[in-house]
PASEBA-1860 file (N, C-alpha, C; in nm, 3 decimals):
! residues 150
1> MGVHGGQH> 12.108/11.140/10.626/12.014/11.160/10.602/11.999/11.280/10.540 ~ 12.120/11.348/10.472/12.170/11.462/10.411/12.060/11.612/10.431 ~ 12.054/11.619/10.556/11.998/11.741/10.557/12.152/11.898/10.550 ~ 12.112/11.967/10.528/12.216/12.100/10.520/12.165/12.253/10.578 ~ 12.131/12.262/10.701/12.117/12.363/10.759/11.957/12.370/10.703 ~ 11.886/12.468/10.819/11.765/12.460/10.800/11.651/12.399/10.900 ~ 11.588/12.302/10.870/11.470/12.275/10.996/11.476/12.189/11.087 ~ 11.511/12.216/11.242/11.537/12.132/11.323/11.438/12.003/11.366
9> VVFDFDGA> 11.469/11.921/11.424/11.421/11.815/11.440/11.320/11.856/11.561 ~ 11.160/11.831/11.539/11.067/11.869/11.666/11.054/11.731/11.697 ~ 11.126/11.677/11.863/11.125/11.543/11.902/11.165/11.581/12.068 ~ 11.058/11.542/12.138/11.096/11.553/12.276/11.153/11.421/12.325 ~ 11.285/11.452/12.292/11.383/11.363/12.328/11.416/11.293/12.508 ~ 11.414/11.395/12.600/11.364/11.341/12.726/11.272/11.224/12.728 ~ 11.155/11.313/12.719/11.002/11.266/12.734/11.040/11.110/12.700 ~ 11.090/11.087/12.554/11.091/10.984/12.470/11.174/10.862/12.516
17> LELARRLW> 11.249/10.873/12.595/11.343/10.824/12.675/11.276/10.802/12.842 ~ 11.209/10.858/12.889/11.108/10.839/13.003/11.000/10.748/12.959 ~ 10.968/10.789/12.874/10.824/10.691/12.809/10.823/10.553/12.788 ~ 10.963/10.541/12.714/11.047/10.412/12.713/11.080/10.348/12.843 ~ 11.130/10.395/12.943/11.143/10.317/13.077/11.014/10.299/13.141 ~ 10.911/10.368/13.149/10.775/10.378/13.194/10.696/10.216/13.134 ~ 10.705/10.258/12.992/10.668/10.128/12.939/10.701/9.963/12.941 ~ 10.886/10.005/13.000/10.956/9.898/13.033/10.880/9.830/13.140
25> SLADSVDT> 10.859/9.922/13.252/10.842/9.898/13.380/10.724/9.851/13.410 ~ 10.588/9.902/13.322/10.460/9.822/13.353/10.475/9.714/13.259 ~ 10.581/9.628/13.143/10.560/9.533/13.108/10.591/9.455/13.205 ~ 10.697/9.469/13.282/10.792/9.413/13.416/10.659/9.364/13.489 ~ 10.550/9.509/13.524/10.434/9.494/13.613/10.348/9.359/13.588 ~ 10.343/9.384/13.449/10.230/9.293/13.368/10.288/9.151/13.424 ~ 10.437/9.151/13.369/10.437/8.976/13.409/10.439/8.937/13.534 ~ 10.493/9.051/13.606/10.482/9.011/13.750/10.326/8.985/13.835
33> FRGKRDTA> 10.288/9.024/13.816/10.119/8.999/13.789/10.073/8.911/13.776 ~ 10.081/8.845/13.578/10.101/8.751/13.548/10.113/8.614/13.613 ~ 10.232/8.635/13.654/10.275/8.541/13.745/10.203/8.482/13.887 ~ 10.136/8.592/13.940/10.109/8.580/14.077/9.958/8.504/14.046 ~ 9.885/8.594/13.911/9.777/8.485/13.914/9.789/8.347/13.889 ~ 9.868/8.295/13.776/9.899/8.190/13.776/9.903/8.100/13.880 ~ 9.970/8.154/13.977/9.997/8.066/14.126/9.865/8.069/14.134 ~ 9.821/8.169/14.177/9.678/8.181/14.203/9.570/8.050/14.129
41> TTTALRHW> 9.587/8.066/13.998/9.495/7.982/13.931/9.545/7.818/13.931 ~ 9.659/7.796/13.960/9.681/7.652/14.010/9.599/7.615/14.133 ~ 9.672/7.664/14.214/9.620/7.671/14.373/9.427/7.642/14.308 ~ 9.388/7.718/14.290/9.219/7.709/14.251/9.180/7.591/14.201 ~ 9.247/7.581/14.118/9.240/7.434/13.994/9.272/7.311/14.048 ~ 9.353/7.328/14.211/9.408/7.199/14.241/9.290/7.044/14.277 ~ 9.169/7.188/14.315/9.087/7.024/14.357/8.914/7.104/14.314 ~ 8.927/7.152/14.198/8.841/7.226/14.132/8.796/7.119/14.017
49> QGRYATEF> 8.667/7.100/14.003/8.631/7.027/13.909/8.510/7.044/13.812 ~ 8.498/6.992/13.699/8.331/7.020/13.653/8.371/7.142/13.521 ~ 8.235/7.154/13.528/8.201/7.251/13.389/8.278/7.388/13.411 ~ 8.216/7.457/13.540/8.322/7.582/13.549/8.448/7.600/13.585 ~ 8.466/7.495/13.625/8.653/7.494/13.641/8.724/7.448/13.519 ~ 8.647/7.402/13.445/8.682/7.395/13.284/8.658/7.514/13.158 ~ 8.539/7.617/13.238/8.527/7.729/13.182/8.623/7.824/13.245 ~ 8.665/7.823/13.347/8.784/7.891/13.436/8.923/7.905/13.387
57> RNSMTTEQ> 8.886/7.816/13.364/9.038/7.717/13.311/9.067/7.784/13.158 ~ 8.983/7.758/13.072/9.002/7.825/12.962/8.998/7.985/12.932 ~ 8.934/8.007/13.007/8.928/8.173/13.029/9.078/8.253/13.080 ~ 9.103/8.146/13.216/9.256/8.192/13.202/9.359/8.212/13.097 ~ 9.352/8.070/13.061/9.442/8.033/12.902/9.452/8.162/12.795 ~ 9.308/8.191/12.807/9.310/8.317/12.716/9.374/8.451/12.760 ~ 9.328/8.487/12.874/9.380/8.588/12.986/9.557/8.607/12.976 ~ 9.603/8.485/12.955/9.782/8.462/12.974/9.805/8.489/12.818
65> GSDTNLST> 9.737/8.482/12.744/9.797/8.489/12.627/9.801/8.604/12.608 ~ 9.681/8.716/12.625/9.654/8.866/12.602/9.736/8.931/12.683 ~ 9.807/8.869/12.772/9.928/8.938/12.897/10.008/8.940/12.812 ~ 10.055/8.814/12.769/10.196/8.791/12.710/10.232/8.909/12.591 ~ 10.102/8.893/12.512/10.105/9.030/12.396/10.101/9.128/12.414 ~ 10.031/9.157/12.568/10.045/9.337/12.605/10.205/9.355/12.658 ~ 10.265/9.255/12.725/10.394/9.323/12.769/10.477/9.326/12.694 ~ 10.477/9.207/12.560/10.556/9.240/12.454/10.545/9.348/12.330
73> AMRDDART> 10.436/9.380/12.388/10.394/9.504/12.281/10.440/9.616/12.352 ~ 10.425/9.639/12.514/10.485/9.730/12.551/10.629/9.745/12.580 ~ 10.709/9.643/12.565/10.846/9.603/12.563/10.910/9.675/12.375 ~ 10.840/9.587/12.309/10.893/9.650/12.157/10.869/9.807/12.135 ~ 10.712/9.850/12.186/10.687/9.985/12.185/10.843/10.074/12.246 ~ 10.892/10.053/12.376/10.969/10.084/12.436/11.100/10.087/12.364 ~ 11.151/9.998/12.266/11.274/10.014/12.188/11.236/10.076/12.068 ~ 11.113/10.042/11.987/11.092/10.191/11.918/11.143/10.286/11.945
81> LAALWSQA> 11.088/10.341/12.072/11.115/10.491/12.109/11.241/10.522/12.118 ~ 11.339/10.422/12.176/11.472/10.421/12.198/11.516/10.448/12.042 ~ 11.473/10.350/11.929/11.579/10.412/11.837/11.495/10.504/11.725 ~ 11.402/10.606/11.759/11.386/10.648/11.711/11.430/10.783/11.776 ~ 11.462/10.810/11.878/11.522/10.898/11.988/11.669/10.912/11.933 ~ 11.717/10.788/11.898/11.884/10.822/11.863/11.880/10.832/11.715 ~ 11.783/10.793/11.607/11.762/10.866/11.493/11.758/11.028/11.496 ~ 11.646/11.070/11.530/11.633/11.213/11.569/11.749/11.271/11.642
89> MEEEAKVR> 11.828/11.201/11.729/11.939/11.262/11.774/12.027/11.287/11.632 ~ 12.051/11.226/11.566/12.137/11.214/11.485/12.101/11.356/11.347 ~ 11.961/11.318/11.362/11.970/11.412/11.264/11.938/11.543/11.288 ~ 11.933/11.543/11.431/11.939/11.699/11.496/12.062/11.741/11.483 ~ 12.151/11.650/11.532/12.275/11.700/11.496/12.389/11.731/11.391 ~ 12.328/11.668/11.295/12.371/11.722/11.114/12.278/11.824/11.106 ~ 12.148/11.871/11.160/12.161/12.034/11.120/12.211/12.118/11.207 ~ 12.248/12.120/11.310/12.342/12.199/11.428/12.454/12.197/11.364
97> YADHVTEK> 12.515/12.123/11.306/12.675/12.109/11.278/12.622/12.167/11.107 ~ 12.503/12.156/11.018/12.533/12.229/10.887/12.491/12.415/10.951 ~ 12.440/12.421/11.025/12.384/12.532/11.085/12.565/12.639/11.104 ~ 12.613/12.508/11.176/12.729/12.595/11.213/12.875/12.629/11.129 ~ 12.863/12.528/11.037/12.934/12.556/10.912/12.887/12.677/10.859 ~ 12.767/12.681/10.800/12.718/12.794/10.710/12.745/12.939/10.810 ~ 12.705/12.921/10.935/12.769/13.064/11.011/12.920/13.120/10.982 ~ 13.020/12.990/10.981/13.116/13.045/10.991/13.196/13.064/10.890
105> KQHRSFFH> 13.116/13.006/10.768/13.152/13.057/10.660/13.089/13.187/10.613 ~ 12.996/13.246/10.656/12.911/13.394/10.648/13.001/13.476/10.701 ~ 13.076/13.447/10.807/13.194/13.549/10.919/13.277/13.514/10.842 ~ 13.353/13.455/10.737/13.496/13.519/10.646/13.455/13.571/10.556 ~ 13.607/13.677/10.580/13.591/13.769/10.503/13.583/13.739/10.360 ~ 13.522/13.856/10.262/13.498/13.858/10.113/13.659/13.796/10.053 ~ 13.768/13.820/10.119/13.874/13.762/10.064/13.881/13.647/10.050 ~ 13.818/13.606/10.196/13.865/13.447/10.256/13.815/13.323/10.168
113> RVEDAVFG> 13.621/13.430/10.107/13.521/13.352/10.065/13.576/13.321/9.885 ~ 13.654/13.428/9.825/13.697/13.416/9.692/13.808/13.290/9.682 ~ 13.888/13.298/9.848/14.006/13.236/9.807/13.971/13.055/9.803 ~ 13.852/13.068/9.909/13.808/12.906/9.907/13.726/12.888/9.810 ~ 13.642/12.956/9.703/13.567/12.916/9.616/13.714/12.877/9.486 ~ 13.796/12.923/9.523/13.920/12.933/9.422/14.018/12.795/9.451 ~ 14.041/12.823/9.554/14.131/12.660/9.588/14.063/12.570/9.706 ~ 13.948/12.604/9.730/13.880/12.513/9.838/13.906/12.552/9.968
121> SDEDYGPQ> 13.813/12.514/10.047/13.833/12.591/10.205/13.914/12.499/10.282 ~ 14.001/12.531/10.353/14.086/12.478/10.464/14.016/12.492/10.580 ~ 13.947/12.547/10.597/13.895/12.586/10.727/13.819/12.462/10.809 ~ 13.865/12.455/10.915/13.801/12.323/11.014/13.707/12.363/11.087 ~ 13.562/12.314/11.080/13.464/12.326/11.108/13.427/12.239/11.243 ~ 13.539/12.121/11.263/13.511/12.045/11.379/13.497/11.915/11.308 ~ 13.471/11.833/11.404/13.427/11.655/11.366/13.256/11.691/11.331 ~ 13.254/11.645/11.234/13.080/11.576/11.218/13.056/11.495/11.322
129> PGPFAVPQ> 12.859/11.525/11.390/12.855/11.439/11.462/12.888/11.344/11.413 ~ 12.901/11.197/11.453/12.858/11.037/11.444/12.688/11.022/11.493 ~ 12.661/10.947/11.446/12.555/10.815/11.490/12.559/10.847/11.639 ~ 12.456/10.795/11.680/12.430/10.823/11.820/12.314/10.666/11.887 ~ 12.434/10.559/11.966/12.380/10.441/12.021/12.262/10.438/12.062 ~ 12.178/10.340/12.005/12.046/10.350/12.062/12.035/10.276/12.219 ~ 11.943/10.361/12.279/11.970/10.371/12.475/11.888/10.217/12.464 ~ 11.932/10.133/12.544/11.902/9.983/12.552/11.817/9.980/12.734
137> PPTFTATG> 11.700/9.913/12.705/11.646/9.888/12.803/11.756/9.809/12.940 ~ 11.660/9.822/13.048/11.520/9.872/13.125/11.578/10.012/13.128 ~ 11.734/10.089/13.176/11.720/10.212/13.221/11.686/10.297/13.078 ~ 11.778/10.255/12.952/11.688/10.344/12.836/11.792/10.526/12.868 ~ 11.923/10.497/12.896/11.990/10.589/12.921/12.036/10.696/12.774 ~ 12.047/10.804/12.816/12.101/10.896/12.675/12.227/10.802/12.632 ~ 12.249/10.809/12.507/12.396/10.723/12.468/12.468/10.908/12.433 ~ 12.446/10.964/12.432/12.505/11.096/12.401/12.401/11.267/12.445
145> NLPTYN> 12.501/11.371/12.347/12.389/11.452/12.405/12.451/11.572/12.242 ~ 12.321/11.625/12.210/12.318/11.748/12.096/12.449/11.833/12.123 ~ 12.509/11.855/11.974/12.665/11.942/12.001/12.603/12.063/12.032 ~ 12.677/12.140/12.080/12.633/12.273/12.060/12.782/12.350/11.995 ~ 12.772/12.441/11.927/12.873/12.547/11.872/12.875/12.703/11.904 ~ 12.975/12.749/11.952/12.956/12.912/11.989/12.961/12.988/11.859
END
């Protein structure tokens, strides 16, 4: 992603994962409700025949498809939020690391800076932040923390 110092990521890290959890839970509720409604539909149509029964059956079939699409879309959105969380965490971690390196370099003496320019820097700035795994459903638990530097 190539960010070296500068603009921090503006992202609601906690809020994104909370929203992902809520979307997943809501999708579960839609699926549960659909199951209860399917049972009720079967009961209603057991002895019901004729034009109104056919209209009701067709209406329920259409609604079942809509419910499935809705719960699938909510789960897809939850997974997308988790992936965006991971990307934003990685980007912000890189920005923080770059800021850390810049600050360390600025605090070195003039002599050390000249030496670094001639011979290269042997200063250890600590490990660069690695990628963050994408949080998984249904808990969408954070897979890491942003680095902090002194």
